[in-house]
C-alpha positions in Angstrom: 14.7 31.1 58.3 17.6 33.5 58.0 20.9 32.1 59.3 24.5 33.2 59.5 25.4 31.0 56.5 23.1 32.9 54.2 25.1 34.8 51.5 23.4 38.0 50.2 24.0 39.8 46.9 22.8 43.4 46.6 22.2 44.4 43.0 22.3 48.2 43.0 24.3 49.8 45.8 22.5 53.1 46.0 20.9 54.6 49.1 18.6 51.6 50.0 20.8 48.9 48.5 23.8 50.3 50.3 21.9 50.6 53.6 20.7 46.9 53.2 24.3 45.8 52.6 25.6 47.9 55.6 22.9 46.5 57.9 23.4 42.9 56.9 27.2 43.2 57.1 27.0 44.7 60.6 25.0 41.7 61.7 27.7 39.3 60.5 26.4 38.1 57.2 28.4 37.7 54.0 27.4 40.4 51.6 28.3 40.8 47.9 27.6 43.8 45.7 27.0 44.6 42.1 27.0 48.2 40.8 27.3 50.1 37.6 30.3 52.1 38.6 33.6 50.9 40.0 33.7 53.9 42.3 30.7 52.6 44.1 32.2 49.2 44.6 35.5 50.8 45.8 33.6 53.0 48.3 31.6 50.0 49.6 34.7 47.9 50.1 36.7 50.7 51.7 33.9 51.4 54.2 33.3 47.7 55.0 29.8 47.7 53.6 30.3 44.6 51.4 32.7 41.6 51.4 33.2 41.5 47.7 31.9 43.4 44.7 32.2 44.0 41.0 30.6 45.7 38.1 30.6 42.7 35.7 27.5 40.5 35.8 28.8 37.0 35.5 29.1 33.8 37.5 29.6 36.0 40.6 25.8 36.1 40.8 25.6 32.3 41.6 27.5 32.8 44.9 24.4 34.3 46.5 21.6 32.4 48.4 19.5 35.6 48.4 19.5 38.4 45.9 18.1 41.8 46.9 17.5 44.4 44.2 18.1 48.1 44.9 17.2 49.0 41.2 14.3 50.9 39.8 11.4 48.5 39.1 11.6 48.4 35.3 15.4 48.1 35.5 15.0 45.1 37.8 12.7 43.4 35.4 15.1 43.9 32.5 18.1 42.7 34.7 16.2 39.5 35.6 15.2 38.8 32.0 18.8 39.2 30.8 20.7 37.5 33.6 18.3 34.9 35.2 20.4 32.1 33.7 23.2 33.1 36.1 21.1 32.7 39.2 21.4 29.3 40.9 18.4 27.2 41.8 16.8 27.7 45.2 17.8 31.3 45.3 15.4 33.7 46.9 14.9 37.1 45.3 13.4 40.3 46.7 13.3 44.0 46.0 12.7 47.5 47.5 10.3 48.7 44.8 7.7 51.4 45.8 5.1 50.0 43.3 4.2 46.3 42.8 1.6 46.3 40.1 2.9 45.4 36.6 6.2 44.4 38.2 5.7 41.4 40.6 3.6 39.4 38.2 6.0 40.0 35.3 9.0 38.8 37.3 7.2 35.7 38.8 6.1 34.7 35.3 9.7 35.3 34.0 11.0 32.9 36.7 8.2 30.4 36.2 10.5 27.8 34.6 13.2 28.1 37.3 13.4 26.9 40.8 13.8 30.6 42.0 11.3 32.4 44.2 10.7 36.1 43.9 8.9 37.7 46.9 8.4 41.5 46.8 9.0 43.8 49.7 9.0 47.5 50.4 11.2 49.1 53.0 9.5 52.4 53.6 12.6 54.3 54.4 14.6 56.9 52.5 16.1 60.3 52.2 16.1 63.2 49.7 19.7 62.2 48.9 20.9 59.3 46.9 24.0 57.2 46.5 25.9 54.7 48.7 27.8 57.5 50.5 24.5 58.3 52.2 23.8 54.7 53.3 22.6 54.6 56.9 20.8 51.9 58.8 19.4 54.4 61.4 16.6 55.2 59.0 15.3 51.7 59.3 14.6 52.0 63.0 11.5 54.2 62.7 10.4 52.8 59.3 7.8 50.3 58.2 8.6 47.2 56.2 5.9 45.8 53.9 5.9 42.2 52.6 3.6 41.7 49.6 3.3 38.0 48.8 1.2 36.5 46.1 -0.3 33.0 45.8 3.0 31.9 44.2 5.0 32.6 47.3 5.8 30.1 50.1 5.4 30.5 53.8 9.1 30.0 54.1 9.8 33.0 51.9 7.4 35.2 53.8 9.0 34.1 57.1 12.5 34.8 55.7 11.5 38.4 54.7 10.0 38.9 58.2 13.2 37.7 59.8 15.4 39.9 57.5 13.4 43.0 58.3 13.7 42.2 62.0 17.4 41.7 61.6 17.7 45.1 60.0 15.7 46.6 62.9 12.7 47.9 61.1 10.1 49.4 63.4 7.0 47.7 62.1 6.6 44.7 59.8 3.3 44.1 57.9 1.9 41.9 55.2 -0.3 43.4 52.4 -1.6 42.2 49.1 -0.2 44.0 46.0 -3.4 45.8 45.6 -3.6 47.0 49.2 0.1 48.1 49.0 -0.3 50.1 45.9 -3.5 51.8 47.1 -1.8 52.6 50.5 1.4 53.9 48.9 -0.6 56.1 46.4 -2.2 58.0 49.3 0.5 58.0 52.0 3.5 58.7 49.7 2.8 59.4 46.0 0.0 61.9 46.5 2.1 63.7 49.1 4.9 64.1 46.6 2.4 65.3 44.0 1.1 67.9 46.4 4.6 69.1 47.4 5.7 69.3 43.8 2.6 71.2 42.8 3.0 73.6 45.7 6.6 74.4 44.6 5.4 74.9 41.0 2.4 77.1 41.8 4.5 80.1 41.0 8.1 81.3 41.3 8.4 81.7 45.0 12.2 82.0 45.3 11.9 85.6 46.5 10.1 84.3 49.6 13.1 82.2 50.9 14.1 84.7 53.5 10.6 84.8 55.0 10.0 81.0 54.9 8.7 79.3 58.1 8.6 75.7 59.3 5.2 75.1 57.7 6.4 75.7 54.2 9.6 73.8 54.7 7.8 70.8 56.3 5.2 70.7 53.5 7.8 70.9 50.6 10.6 68.8 52.0 9.8 66.0 49.6 9.5 68.3 46.6 13.3 67.9 46.2 12.7 64.8 44.1 14.4 62.3 41.9 12.6 62.9 38.6 13.6 59.6 37.0 12.5 57.3 39.9 9.3 59.1 40.8 8.1 59.4 37.2 8.5 55.7 36.8 6.7 54.9 40.1 3.8 57.3 39.2 3.3 55.8 35.8 3.4 52.2 37.1 0.7 53.1 39.7 -1.2 55.5 37.3 -4.8 54.5 37.8 -4.7 54.3 41.6 -2.8 57.6 41.9 -5.2 59.4 39.5 -8.0 58.3 41.7 -6.3 59.6 44.8 -5.5 62.9 43.1 -9.1 63.3 42.1 -10.2 62.7 45.6 -7.8 65.4 46.8 -9.0 67.8 44.2 -12.6 67.3 45.5 -11.4 67.9 49.1 -9.5 71.1 48.3 -12.4 72.3 46.1 -14.7 71.8 49.0 -12.5 73.9 51.3 -12.2 76.6 48.6 -16.0 76.7 48.4 -16.4 77.0 52.2 -13.9 79.9 52.2 -15.5 81.6 49.2 -19.0 81.5 50.8 -17.5 82.5 54.2 -18.9 79.3 55.7 -17.0 79.6 59.0 -18.8 76.7 60.6 -17.8 74.3 57.8 -14.2 75.5 57.9 -14.0 74.9 61.6 -15.6 71.5 61.2 -12.8 70.6 58.7 -10.1 71.9 61.0 -11.5 69.8 63.9 -11.8 66.7 61.7 -8.3 67.1 60.4 -6.9 67.6 63.9 -8.7 64.5 65.2 -7.5 62.4 62.3 -3.9 63.6 62.7 -3.8 62.5 66.4 -3.8 58.9 65.3 -0.5 59.5 63.5 0.8 61.4 66.5 0.4 58.3 68.6 2.4 56.3 66.0 5.2 58.9 66.1 5.5 58.8 69.8 6.2 55.0 70.0 
């Protein structure tokens, strides 16, 4: 169970790490921070986002009862491999990673000889901007929080993550297997980014800016993308994402064929089907 004596260390004070720190600090918890740049630590201290922070990785790490990683997945793995000796026994570790395959098993195996538990989570919140100066806990209030335990995780750890998400005011908290999570995220997030990026790269459309309507802006909002993070996430989830892309190609090819053959009935059927399916998401939005 989470309690007010729990001390948190956030490793990586970017958008999500900074927002975690801000939310936990607002709820009265002791929050420490580690970042690569002193400017980030200074900002976090000046804005009361953390209690203490530094850029050196040393015994400071052992002050925490819970360590939350706001790093890219592969960077997190390397950090744990290099600094796990600094983590005290009985520490709980979690993350914000958008992909779990080839990450969770590696970390749990790395910690197999230590009394340290790693349980992976995914706060499905974010913006097109990055950096601690954009940290904002408001984005949690309509967001989903996914816990992805394995057979190596305890019920106590699962309950802790649930309590933490509740404390941070996430809208919906769910538990999925790693496989379920990565399949879900490939369709609901990664494929959407692939489509948005592909639409923007179809041809040079900059001359259309003054004529753009809401449809184009809504579809391409997420095309303004962090190339380093998303390349890493796509490659980690390569096989599942390729399958989703192929299914999308089949779907758009079917629509193209209906249009080419002037099959108006089939086009209308597809419109009706998409409208009906979208209504389920409208209900979620209205809650």
